[in-house]
C-alpha positions as CSV (number, residue, x, y, z in Angstrom):
1,M,0.2,0.1,0.0
2,F,2.6,2.7,1.5
3,Y,4.8,1.6,-2.5
4,S,1.9,2.0,-3.9
5,I,1.2,5.4,-3.3
6,A,4.9,6.6,-3.5
7,Q,4.7,5.7,-6.6
8,E,0.8,7.4,-7.4
9,A,3.4,10.5,-6.6
10,I,6.3,10.2,-8.8
11,F,3.7,9.7,-11.2
12,M,1.4,13.0,-10.5
13,N,5.3,14.5,-9.7
14,E,4.3,14.9,-6.6
15,Y,7.7,14.6,-4.6
16,Q,6.9,15.8,-1.5
17,I,4.7,14.2,-0.6
18,I,7.7,11.4,-1.0
19,E,10.0,13.6,1.5
20,I,6.9,13.0,4.0
21,L,5.5,9.7,3.7
22,I,10.1,8.5,4.0
23,A,9.3,10.8,6.6
24,Y,6.9,8.8,8.4
25,W,7.8,6.0,7.0
26,P,5.6,2.8,9.2
27,L,7.1,-0.1,8.1
28,V,10.8,-1.5,9.5
29,R,12.3,-1.9,5.7
30,L,12.6,0.8,2.8
31,E,13.7,-0.8,-0.6
32,I,13.6,2.4,-2.2
33,Y,13.6,0.2,-5.8
34,R,10.2,-0.4,-4.5
35,L,9.2,3.4,-4.7
36,L,9.2,3.5,-8.2
37,P,6.4,3.3,-10.5
38,L,9.0,1.2,-13.5
39,S,6.6,-0.6,-15.4
40,S,5.6,3.2,-16.3
41,M,9.7,4.9,-15.8
42,L,12.7,2.4,-16.1
43,F,11.7,1.7,-20.2
44,Q,11.4,5.7,-21.0
45,I,14.7,6.6,-21.0
46,H,15.8,3.9,-24.2
47,N,15.0,0.9,-25.2
48,Q,16.3,-0.4,-21.8
49,Q,17.4,-4.4,-21.3
50,P,17.6,-6.3,-18.3
51,D,21.1,-5.9,-17.4
52,D,21.3,-2.1,-17.4
53,E,18.6,-2.4,-15.0
54,I,20.4,-1.4,-12.0
55,D,22.4,2.2,-13.7
56,S,19.1,3.0,-14.7
57,I,17.2,3.1,-11.4
58,A,20.3,5.2,-10.1
59,K,19.2,7.8,-13.3
60,I,16.0,7.5,-12.6
61,L,17.3,9.0,-8.8
62,E,19.1,11.0,-9.7
63,R,17.3,12.4,-12.5
64,K,17.3,17.1,-12.6
65,L,13.3,17.8,-12.0
66,P,11.7,20.5,-12.6
67,D,13.0,22.6,-9.6
68,G,16.2,21.3,-10.1
69,S,16.8,19.4,-7.4
70,S,16.0,14.9,-7.7
71,L,14.0,12.1,-6.9
72,V,17.3,11.4,-3.9
73,D,17.0,15.1,-2.3
74,Y,14.1,14.2,-1.4
75,I,14.8,10.1,0.0
76,V,17.6,12.0,1.5
77,M,15.6,14.4,3.6
78,G,12.8,12.1,4.8
79,L,15.5,10.7,6.1
80,V,17.2,12.7,7.8
81,N,13.9,14.0,9.3
82,K,12.6,11.0,10.1
83,H,10.1,11.1,13.4
84,Q,10.9,10.4,16.6
85,S,7.8,8.8,17.3
86,L,5.4,7.8,14.9
87,S,8.6,5.7,12.2
88,R,9.2,2.3,12.5
89,L,12.0,2.6,9.8
90,K,15.2,0.9,11.1
91,I,16.6,-0.6,7.6
92,V,16.5,1.6,4.1
93,D,18.4,-1.1,1.7
94,F,19.6,0.7,-2.0
95,H,20.2,-2.6,-3.4
96,R,19.1,-2.4,-7.1
97,C,19.8,1.5,-7.8
98,S,22.9,1.4,-5.7
99,S,26.1,1.4,-8.2
100,S,26.4,4.7,-9.1
101,V,29.3,7.3,-7.7
102,Q,26.9,10.1,-7.5
103,M,24.2,8.2,-5.3
104,T,27.0,7.2,-3.3
105,K,27.7,10.9,-2.7
106,E,24.7,11.4,-1.9
107,I,23.8,9.0,1.0
108,F,26.8,9.5,2.0
109,R,26.6,13.0,3.1
110,L,23.2,11.6,5.1
111,P,25.0,12.1,8.6
112,L,27.0,15.2,7.9
113,L,24.1,16.7,6.5
114,W,21.8,15.5,9.9
115,T,25.0,17.3,12.1
116,S,24.6,21.4,12.5
117,P,26.0,23.5,11.2
118,E,27.8,25.0,14.1
119,K,28.9,21.7,14.9
120,R,30.0,19.8,11.2
121,R,34.0,22.3,11.5
122,S,35.3,21.0,15.1
123,L,34.1,16.9,14.0
124,Q,36.6,14.3,15.5
125,K,38.6,13.2,13.0
126,R,40.4,8.6,13.7
127,M,40.6,8.8,9.5
128,S,44.2,11.4,8.6
129,I,42.6,13.6,5.8
130,E,44.7,16.5,5.0
131,K,42.9,19.8,7.3
132,T,42.8,22.4,4.8
133,K,40.9,19.4,2.5
134,L,38.5,18.6,5.3
135,D,38.3,22.8,6.2
136,K,37.6,23.5,2.2
137,Y,35.2,20.8,1.8
138,I,33.0,21.7,4.8
139,E,32.8,24.8,3.8
140,G,31.5,23.7,0.8
141,F,29.0,21.4,2.0
142,N,27.8,24.3,3.9
143,Y,27.4,26.7,1.3
144,V,25.5,24.1,-1.0
145,Y,22.8,22.9,1.6
146,Q,21.9,26.5,2.8
147,Y,18.5,26.8,1.9
148,Y,18.5,22.6,3.3
149,D,19.2,23.1,6.6
150,K,16.6,25.2,7.2
151,S,14.5,22.0,6.8
152,I,16.0,20.0,8.9
153,G,15.8,19.4,12.2
154,H,18.7,18.9,13.1
155,E,20.3,15.8,15.7
156,A,16.9,15.0,16.2
157,N,17.7,11.7,18.9
158,F,15.9,8.8,17.2
159,E,16.5,5.6,16.7
160,S,19.6,4.1,14.1
161,I,18.8,3.6,10.3
162,K,20.7,1.0,8.6
163,I,21.9,1.8,5.1
164,I,22.7,-1.0,2.9
165,H,24.8,0.9,0.4
166,D,27.7,0.0,-1.8
167,C,30.4,2.4,-0.7
168,Q,32.5,3.8,-3.7
169,I,35.8,4.8,-1.8
170,I,35.5,8.8,-4.3
171,N,35.7,11.3,-2.2
172,E,35.7,13.3,0.7
173,D,31.4,12.3,1.0
174,T,31.8,9.0,1.9
175,I,35.0,9.3,4.1
176,V,33.4,11.4,6.3
177,G,30.1,9.6,6.7
178,L,31.6,6.8,7.4
179,E,33.5,9.2,9.8
180,I,31.0,10.4,11.7
181,Q,27.9,8.0,11.5
182,Q,29.0,7.0,14.5
183,L,27.7,10.3,16.7
184,T,24.2,10.4,14.2
185,P,21.8,7.7,13.9
186,F,23.0,6.3,10.3
187,R,24.6,3.3,10.3
188,F,25.9,2.3,6.5
189,H,26.3,-1.3,6.0
190,F,27.5,-2.2,2.8
191,H,28.4,-6.1,1.2
192,K,30.7,-3.3,-2.2
193,L,33.3,-1.8,-1.6
194,W,34.7,1.0,-4.0
195,I,38.4,2.5,-3.3
196,N,40.1,4.4,-6.5
197,N,43.5,6.4,-6.0
198,Y,41.5,10.0,-4.6
199,F,41.8,8.5,-1.0
200,R,45.7,9.1,-1.2
201,Q,45.1,13.2,-2.0
202,I,43.4,14.1,1.1
203,L,45.4,12.0,2.9
204,A,47.6,13.9,5.4
205,P,51.5,15.0,4.3
206,N,53.7,11.7,4.9
207,T,51.1,9.2,5.3
208,S,50.6,5.8,3.7
209,F,47.9,4.8,1.4
210,D,46.2,2.5,4.2
211,I,43.0,0.8,3.0
212,N,43.3,-0.4,6.9
213,L,41.8,3.8,7.6
214,V,38.6,2.7,5.9
215,L,38.1,-1.1,7.0
216,T,38.1,0.0,10.8
217,L,35.0,2.1,10.4
218,T,32.7,-0.9,9.0
219,N,32.6,-4.0,9.5
220,V,35.3,-6.0,8.0
221,D,33.0,-9.8,8.0
222,N,30.5,-8.4,5.3
223,I,33.4,-7.1,2.7
224,T,31.8,-9.8,-0.4
225,H,33.5,-7.1,-3.2
226,F,37.3,-5.3,-3.4
227,H,37.8,-3.5,-5.8
228,L,40.6,-0.9,-5.6
229,S,42.5,0.9,-8.9
230,D,45.9,3.0,-8.8
231,T,45.9,4.8,-12.2
232,N,49.0,6.4,-11.2
233,M,50.8,3.6,-10.0
234,E,52.3,5.2,-7.0
235,T,51.7,1.9,-5.2
236,T,55.0,1.3,-2.9
237,E,56.9,-0.9,-1.6
238,N,55.5,-0.4,2.6
239,E,51.6,0.6,1.2
240,L,51.9,-2.8,-0.5
241,K,53.1,-4.9,2.9
242,L,49.8,-3.2,4.3
243,L,47.8,-4.2,1.6
244,V,49.0,-7.5,2.2
245,R,47.8,-7.1,6.2
246,C,44.7,-5.5,5.5
247,L,43.6,-7.9,2.3
248,S,43.6,-11.0,4.7
249,N,41.0,-9.8,7.0
250,L,38.7,-9.5,3.7
251,R,37.9,-13.4,4.6
252,N,35.0,-13.7,2.6
253,L,35.8,-11.8,0.0
254,R,34.1,-12.8,-3.5
255,V,35.8,-10.4,-5.7
256,L,38.9,-9.3,-5.4
257,C,40.4,-6.6,-7.9
258,L,44.1,-5.1,-8.1
259,Q,44.1,-2.9,-10.7
260,R,47.2,-1.2,-11.5
261,V,48.2,-1.8,-7.8
262,L,50.6,-4.8,-8.1
263,N,53.6,-3.7,-10.4
264,L,56.2,-6.1,-10.1
265,Y,58.9,-4.1,-11.4
266,P,62.2,-5.8,-9.8
267,N,63.8,-2.1,-9.6
268,R,61.0,-0.3,-7.4
269,Y,62.2,-3.0,-4.9
270,T,64.6,-2.2,-2.5
271,T,65.9,-6.2,-3.1
272,P,65.0,-8.6,-5.0
273,H,63.9,-10.2,-1.8
274,I,61.2,-9.0,0.2
275,L,59.9,-9.1,-3.9
276,M,59.5,-12.5,-3.5
277,N,58.2,-12.4,-0.5
278,L,56.0,-9.8,-1.5
279,C,54.9,-12.7,-3.6
280,T,55.0,-14.7,-1.5
281,D,52.3,-13.7,1.3
282,F,50.1,-12.2,-2.0
283,N,50.1,-16.3,-2.3
284,R,49.4,-16.4,0.8
285,L,47.2,-14.6,0.6
286,L,44.7,-15.9,-2.2
287,R,45.3,-19.3,-0.5
288,R,43.6,-18.3,1.9
289,L,40.4,-16.2,0.6
290,I,38.6,-19.3,0.7
291,Y,35.6,-18.0,-1.3
292,L,36.6,-16.6,-4.2
293,R,35.3,-16.9,-7.2
294,K,36.3,-13.2,-9.2
295,L,40.3,-12.7,-9.9
296,D,41.6,-9.0,-11.9
297,L,44.8,-8.1,-11.4
298,S,44.9,-6.1,-14.8
299,Y,46.8,-3.3,-15.9
300,S,49.6,-5.0,-13.5
301,Y,53.3,-6.1,-14.4
302,L,53.8,-9.9,-13.3
303,Q,56.2,-10.7,-15.8
304,S,57.4,-14.5,-14.7
305,Y,55.9,-14.3,-11.2
306,I,52.5,-15.9,-11.8
307,R,53.8,-18.9,-10.4
308,I,54.2,-17.5,-7.3
309,L,51.4,-15.4,-7.4
310,F,48.6,-18.6,-7.9
311,S,51.1,-21.6,-7.0
312,G,48.1,-23.5,-4.1
313,L,45.9,-22.0,-6.1
314,I,42.3,-23.9,-5.8
315,Q,39.6,-22.0,-5.8
316,P,36.8,-22.3,-8.6
317,L,37.7,-19.4,-10.3
318,E,35.1,-18.3,-12.8
319,Y,37.2,-15.5,-13.2
320,L,40.5,-14.3,-14.4
321,N,41.5,-11.1,-15.5
322,L,45.0,-10.8,-16.5
323,Q,44.8,-8.0,-19.3
324,D,48.5,-5.9,-19.6
325,C,49.9,-7.7,-17.2
326,R,53.6,-7.8,-19.3
327,L,53.0,-12.0,-19.6
328,I,54.6,-14.0,-21.5
329,S,55.2,-17.8,-22.3
330,N,56.1,-19.7,-18.4
331,D,53.2,-17.6,-17.8
332,L,50.6,-19.0,-19.7
333,E,52.5,-22.3,-19.5
334,F,51.5,-22.8,-15.2
335,L,48.7,-21.3,-16.0
336,L,47.7,-23.9,-18.7
337,S,49.1,-26.4,-15.8
338,M,45.7,-25.1,-13.3
339,R,42.9,-27.4,-12.6
340,N,40.8,-25.1,-11.7
341,L,40.7,-23.1,-15.2
342,R,37.6,-25.8,-15.7
343,Y,35.1,-23.6,-13.8
344,L,35.9,-20.2,-16.2
345,N,33.3,-17.8,-17.0
346,E,34.8,-15.1,-18.2
347,M,38.7,-14.9,-19.0
348,N,41.0,-11.7,-20.5
349,L,44.6,-12.1,-22.0
350,S,44.2,-9.3,-24.2
351,M,47.4,-6.3,-24.9
352,N,49.7,-9.8,-23.6
353,N,52.2,-10.4,-26.5
354,F,51.6,-13.5,-27.5
355,G,52.8,-13.6,-30.5
356,T,55.9,-15.5,-30.7
357,R,55.0,-19.6,-31.4
358,T,55.3,-20.9,-28.2
359,C,52.7,-18.3,-26.7
360,S,50.1,-19.2,-28.7
361,N,50.5,-23.0,-29.1
362,I,50.3,-22.4,-25.9
363,I,46.7,-20.1,-26.2
364,L,45.6,-23.6,-28.7
365,Q,46.2,-25.4,-25.3
366,L,45.0,-23.0,-23.3
367,I,41.3,-22.5,-23.9
368,P,40.7,-26.3,-24.8
369,R,41.0,-26.4,-20.6
370,C,38.0,-23.3,-20.2
371,S,35.4,-25.7,-21.0
372,Q,32.7,-23.0,-19.6
373,L,33.9,-20.3,-21.3
374,T,31.1,-17.6,-22.3
375,I,33.3,-14.4,-22.3
376,L,36.7,-14.5,-24.8
377,S,39.5,-11.3,-25.0
378,I,42.3,-12.1,-26.3
379,G,42.4,-9.5,-28.3
380,Y,46.0,-6.4,-28.8
381,C,48.4,-10.0,-28.9
382,S,49.8,-10.3,-31.4
383,L,47.5,-13.1,-32.4
384,Q,48.3,-14.5,-35.7
385,A,45.0,-15.0,-38.5
386,S,45.7,-18.6,-38.5
387,T,45.7,-19.4,-34.5
388,I,41.8,-17.8,-34.0
389,G,41.4,-19.7,-37.3
390,Q,42.3,-23.1,-35.8
391,L,41.1,-21.6,-32.2
392,A,37.6,-21.3,-34.6
393,D,38.8,-25.0,-35.2
394,Y,38.4,-25.8,-32.5
395,F,35.1,-24.2,-31.6
396,I,33.7,-25.3,-33.6
397,K,33.8,-28.9,-33.4
398,E,33.4,-28.6,-29.6
399,K,30.3,-26.2,-31.2
400,I,27.6,-29.0,-29.3
401,E,29.3,-28.4,-25.9
402,T,30.8,-24.5,-26.9
403,K,29.6,-21.7,-23.7
404,I,31.0,-19.1,-25.8
405,S,29.0,-15.9,-27.1
406,Y,31.1,-13.0,-25.9
407,L,35.4,-12.9,-28.2
408,S,37.9,-10.3,-28.7
409,F,40.5,-11.2,-31.2
410,K,41.1,-6.8,-32.2
411,S,44.7,-7.0,-33.7
412,I,46.5,-4.3,-33.9
413,I,46.7,-3.6,-37.3
414,P,44.3,-5.4,-39.8
415,Y,44.6,-8.8,-40.8
416,Y,44.3,-8.9,-44.4
417,N,39.9,-9.0,-46.2
418,Y,40.3,-12.4,-47.3
419,E,41.5,-13.5,-43.8
420,F,38.6,-11.8,-42.6
421,D,36.6,-12.8,-45.0
422,V,38.1,-17.1,-43.3
423,L,37.4,-16.3,-39.0
424,L,34.4,-14.8,-40.2
425,Q,33.0,-18.4,-41.9
426,K,34.7,-20.5,-39.6
427,F,32.8,-18.7,-36.1
428,G,29.5,-17.8,-38.2
429,Q,28.7,-21.6,-38.3
430,I,29.0,-21.2,-34.0
431,K,25.8,-20.9,-33.0
432,T,26.3,-19.5,-29.2
433,L,28.4,-16.1,-30.2
434,K,26.3,-13.3,-30.1
435,K,29.3,-10.2,-30.9
436,I,32.8,-10.9,-31.9
437,L,35.4,-7.5,-31.5
438,L,37.5,-7.6,-34.7
439,F,37.9,-4.5,-36.5
440,P,41.1,-2.4,-34.5
441,Q,41.4,1.1,-34.0
442,L,41.1,3.8,-37.0
443,H,44.7,4.7,-37.2
444,T,45.8,0.9,-38.0
445,Y,44.2,1.0,-41.3
446,P,46.2,2.0,-44.6
447,G,45.2,5.1,-45.1
448,A,47.1,8.9,-46.2
449,N,45.1,10.5,-43.7
450,D,42.0,9.9,-41.4
451,D,39.2,10.3,-44.3
452,E,40.8,7.2,-46.1
453,R,41.9,5.2,-43.4
454,E,37.2,5.4,-42.4
455,I,36.3,4.3,-46.2
456,V,39.2,1.3,-45.7
457,A,37.6,0.6,-42.8
458,R,33.8,0.9,-43.2
459,E,34.8,-1.4,-46.9
460,L,36.0,-4.2,-44.4
461,Y,32.3,-3.7,-42.3
462,R,30.4,-3.9,-45.0
463,R,32.4,-6.8,-46.4
464,C,32.6,-8.6,-43.2
465,C,28.6,-7.4,-42.2
466,Q,28.4,-9.3,-46.1
467,T,29.0,-12.8,-45.3
468,L,27.2,-12.3,-42.1
469,Q,23.9,-12.2,-44.7
470,T,25.4,-14.9,-46.1
471,L,25.3,-17.7,-43.4
472,N,22.4,-16.2,-42.1
473,R,24.1,-14.9,-38.9
474,Q,22.9,-11.0,-39.6
475,D,22.2,-12.6,-35.0
476,L,26.2,-11.7,-34.8
477,E,27.1,-8.6,-33.9
478,I,30.9,-7.6,-34.8
479,L,32.7,-4.9,-33.3
């Protein structure tokens, strides 16, 4: 009934009712996505695919309304103005709409918004946020919310509310929100945690990039997905040691992403002994994560270290991403020896140089070991068209059993036209295949300028479409 009232209010553009309804919410649990009249809103944005539903719900919540606000603003105002006696609300669930960065910012501002403007500057901190940046952030926050502050009953003493929402450490909003939550009624609970390089930028000088500063603010047993990215590849030797120690506390991890983090260049370490010890520590960590199913170490320098890192891993990994890790034949040979490859649904080995005959032969042995693969990316690996053709022959041979639906084998420079024809003739026979990425970057096509290169690329695309048409495979998308 109450969700129906909210949906009707949104449909009629009576957004103030949403704020009042949430402030007086009569149920213990509030599921945000159920407030939305999805049947009339979700498919208005564009031809919506089911896989994009989460992102689209977030877009609906963030979309600017005629008064300049958004649905999130009204939801937030309802939460901070929760009625002490009439509302029974204890749990607010943002699942199915919590993937957005902007959503994360808005929701993690709740504790600071609840705090009175006079007390915001004097908040006690445990985290090492640089004072000038924190002061600047608070000043900007007070300026932006000066209008909203007039409508908020600051520091109303109502019972605690559990906020279920994914956490993305992307700026001061999330860090400050986590830090001061214990001083407010709001308690953040999340299973997925993203931390990017900005976290380093707001720390005080001489403070290590230590994720434990975040983990101490939450229940680590709840975290099942952890994503850490270091765009500038600045993670130091000591910070990697801290990282291993912190990750060992995340015993329930199912997804681990360390993108541009684990860079094992020998010249970045004090001694070879320290580097080997670090690799051994990471291996011990990976082996202890018994629930791990997805592992992403992309854009890291792992050349010749795969054996040390992956030795003894027996978890049935469903996803493995080693894109642009500078892998060589020795690394591929060890991957080939891993028994748990048969569980993989998705594997990304793109942007590694596998142009040698040894690497090509190992690739042709490796893929058949991954019998459950649905997504495979081996683009920009310097593989010859003949190697890709042999791979196609394998899938054709196993076409009754194969599950492959997405395949990327983009080359650094275009193959010959006849090679494209042969490859599509083969891959077109694989009925499970729905999408192929095969065309390289425009600048690699022959031509004196971009206009000429574009003409060549269009002609190639036309030929490929014609080939698929003769096979009655217009359903096969090529990019």
